[in-house]
N, C-alpha and C positions, 0 to 999 in steps of 0.2 A: 912659526908655529901656526897651524890653522886654527880658526875660531870654532871649529867643530871637530869631533874625532874622525879619523879616517878608518872606515870599516874594513877590517881584515877579511878577505875572501874566505879564508879557512874557518873563520868563526861565524860567518854569515849563514842564514838558514832560509828556507823557502824560496820565494820568487827573487829575493835579493841575491841569494847564493847562485841561483840559476843565471841571472843576468850578469853577475860579476864573473861567473865562469865563461859566459859568452864574450864578455869584454876582454878577459884574459886571453881567450882564444884568438880574438881579433888583433890584439896588440902585443901578445907575449907577456903581458903584465897587466895589472889593473892601475891605470893612471890615477894619480891623486884626486883629480877632479871627480871621477866616478866613485872613488872610495869615500869622498865627502858627501856626494849626492846620495849615496846608499843609506845615509841616515834617514831618508824618506823613501820608502818603497814606491810611492806614487811619483815623486820627482825623478827617481831613477828610471822607472818605466817610461815616463814621458820623454826624458832626454834620450835614452838608448833607443826607444822606438822612433823618435824623430830622426836620429842619425841614420837608422836603418832605412827609413822611408826616403830621405833625401839622397842616400847613397845610391838608390835605384832611380833617381829622378832624371828628368830630361836635361838638366843643365850639365850633368856629368861631374866627375870628381875634380878636374882641374879648375873649372870655373867656380865650383863650390868652394874650393880652397882659396881662390882669389877673393871671393866675397868675404870669407871668414877672416883673412888677414887684414882686409880693409876695415872691417867692423872692429876687430880686435885692436888694431892700431888707433882707430878713432876713440875707442873707449879706454885706451891705455891698459888693456888686459895683456900683461906679459905672458901669462899662462897660455891663453888661446893663440897669441901670436907665435909663440914657440911651437906649440903643438901643430898648428895649421901650416906653419912654414915647413915643418918636417913632412907632414902629410902631402903638402903641395909638391915637394920635391919627389915624393913617392909617386905622385900622379903625373910626373913628367915635366913640371914647371922648372924653369931655371931660377937661379938666385936673383937675376935681374928682373924677371917677370914677377917674382914674389915681392921684391923690394918696391917695384913700381906699384903693385897692387895695394901695398900698405897705404899709399896716399891716393888710391883711387885712379891710378893711371895704368894705361896699357898701350902698347904700340898698335894694337888693333882697335880701330875706332868703335866698332860695335861693342867690344868688351869694355872699353873705356866708358862708353855711355851707360852700360849696365852697372859698372862699379860706381860711377857718379850718382846714379839713381839710388843704389844701396846706401851710399853715405848720406844722401839727402834724406832717406828714410830715417837714418839714425839721428841726424841733426834736427830734423823737423818733427821727430817723434811720430813718424808715420803720416803726418799731415801734408802729403804731396798733392799737387794739383792734377786735374785731368790732362793738362798739357804735358806733364812729366811722363805720364803713361803713353800719351800719343807720340811723344818724341822717341820712346823706346820702340814703339811699333814702326816708326819711320826708319829706324836703324835695322829693322828686320826681326825684332824679337816678337815671339808669339805671345798670346795671352797666357798660355800655359807656362811659358818661361818667365813671364813677368810675375805671375802669382807665385810661382816657386821661388823666385828671388825674394819676394816679400817674406815668405815662410822661412827661407834660409837666414835672412837678416834677423827675424824674430828669434830663431833658435840660437843664433850667435849672440844676440843681446842676452838671452837667458844664460848661456854659458859664461859670458863676460861678467854678468852680475854675480853668478855663483862664485867664480874665482876671485873677483875683486872684493866682494863683500865678505867672503869667508876666509880670505887670506890663504888660499890654497898654494902650497909650495910648487914651484915650477919643476917638473921632472922630465922635461924635454930640453934639448940644447937651446940655450937662451938666444934671443934675437933682439937687437936694439929697436926700440920704438923710433918712429920717424915723425 
């Protein structure tokens, strides 16, 4: 049972209704996380807008989902792990790639470096060193990609905190934490 009510799209009004309709159009349903966040129109606008912005970002959907599963696994967010594993498969990632990403690993050294940086951001609460950013540049990551990675980690922390703290029921196929 969630710690806040899940807002029914049919009963919503105004901007919340408009956004829940958009979310329903994107997913074919309103996932429980969004129904919970809809208790705050500002929080819903922030979250849905961020997903939209990063959806068109330079990192692309597959890498974005690898970052999301790594952050979700690190934060023990079963909801986000399940959702982003499904979305990662939809983005063309294999089960092995997603499982590796859960622990910040990838067969591709460049991707592995970015995932390690993402997890360092989580572990160090954003307090990384200039050398960490320089190491990413050494792997071939641009400043745009590095900044977008920080933004995606922050968005995933936000969704992890929403789901973990509010007890949102997982409505995607469950995935084991690693």
